[in-house]
N, C-alpha and C positions, 0 to 999 in steps of 0.2 A: 365642453368636454374634449372636442377635437383639438382645441388650442393647447390644452394641457398635454395631450398625447404627442402633438408635434414638438412642443417644447421639451418633453421628456425624451423623445428620440434624439433631438438635437443635442441635448445635454449628454445623453449616453454616448453619442458619436464623438463629441468633444472630449469626454473622459477617456474613451478608447484611444483616440489620436494622441492625447497627452501621454498616456501610458506607453504607447508604442514609440514615441520620440524621446522619452526621458532617458537620461543616462542611467545605466544600471548602477545600483547601490551595492557596494561591497565593503566589508571591513578591511582595514589594512592588514590584519592577520591572515585574511583569505588570499590576498594578492601576493603572488611570488615576487621577490625582488627583481628588479631589472638588472640583468647581468652587468657587473662592474659599477653599479650606481649605489652609493651608500650615503644617503643624506644625513643619517643619524650617527655616522661613524665618528670616532674621535680623530682628531687631526694633530699631528701626523700619526698614521697607523703604525703600531709596533709590528715588526716583521719577524720576531721570533718569540718563543714562549717566555724566555727570561724577561724580555722587555715588557711583554704583555702583563706578566705577573707583577713586575715593578709598578706599572701604571695602575693596576687594579688595587694592589695592596696599599700603595701610597695615598690613595684617595678614597679608601673604603670607609663607610660610616662606622663609627665605633660600635654601635649596637649590632650591626651585621657581623662585624669582626668577632665580637664576643659570641654571637650565635654560632659562627663557624668553628670557633675554638671549642665550643661545647659539643660539636657534632662529630660523630664517628665518620671516618673516611668513606665507609661503605654506604653511609646515609646521605651523601652529597646529592644523589639524584632527586631528593625531595626539593631541591632549590631550582625548580624548572624555570621560574621567572628570571633568576640570575643567569642561568644557561642561555636563555633567549636573549637577555641583554648583552651577554658576551658575544653571541653570534651576530647580533645586530651592530653593536658598537665597534666591534673589531672587523666588520665587513666580511664575515665568513660565509654568510648565506648567499650573498650576491656574487660571490666568486671574485671579489676585489682584493683579496689578501691571500693569494696562493702561497706566498713565502711563509706566512704564519701557519697556514694549514699544513704545509710540508714540514715545518719545524715541529709541530705538534704530533704529526703522524709518521715519524721516522722516514722523512724524505718523500713520502707519497701524498697524493691528493686523497683526502678521505671525506667522509660525510661531515658537514658542519657541526652536527651534534657530537660526533666523536672528538673533533678538535676542541670544542668547547668543554667537553668533559675532561680532557687532558689538561686544559688550562685551569679549570676549577680545582682539579686535584693538585696541580702545581701551586696554586694559591694556598690551598689547605696545608700542603707540605711546608711552605714558607712560614705560615702562621704558627704551625706546630714547632718548627725549629726555633723560632724566636721565643715561644712560650717556654721551651725547655731551659733556657738560660736565665729566665727571670726568677727572682726570689718569690716565695709565696706572698700574695697580696700586692706585689708590685704591679702597677698598671702597665698595660702594653703600650709602648710608645707609638706615636704617629710615625709611620714608616716613610722612609725616603728611598729613592731608587738606588739600586746597587751601583757600585763604582763602574761596572761594565756599561750600564745604560747611561750614566752621566757623561761618558765620553762622546755620546751622540746628542743630537738636539731633541731627543724624544722624551723630555721630562716636563711637557705641558700636561699637568695632572688634572685632566678634565673628566675622567671616567668616574661616575658614581654608580655603585651597585647596591642592590638591596631589595 
């Protein structure tokens, strides 16, 4: 009986030591981004709202585009995951894209959610403007960047939203 008690104590001590020396486990969503570090950001980063909208719209999944077209502007906040994707992929949360943030927020630095909301609304506006010129039943074309953004090298269309 004494042997089991000794082994039990040793096992207990071993478990406590293991727990104390283990790295803390945290979800990526819980960890704040390291300032200026954006491993999931698209490259190169768009630096103004027009270019960001060009990138998003040009590579948007058709199903999501249709969903946005059927959504009222005031209902855009329901797309929280999309907003999170914009903040992450455009490096707004880590503070690595101040130019885009200032473009979205009238020259000021603002909260990343505010900037993402402005970008989401600009994407919605762009889709609605294209929808207005289509005939009934005409499919919405795959978008290309505007002529303004094609003058720059920022037409690597890697952003997928949805």
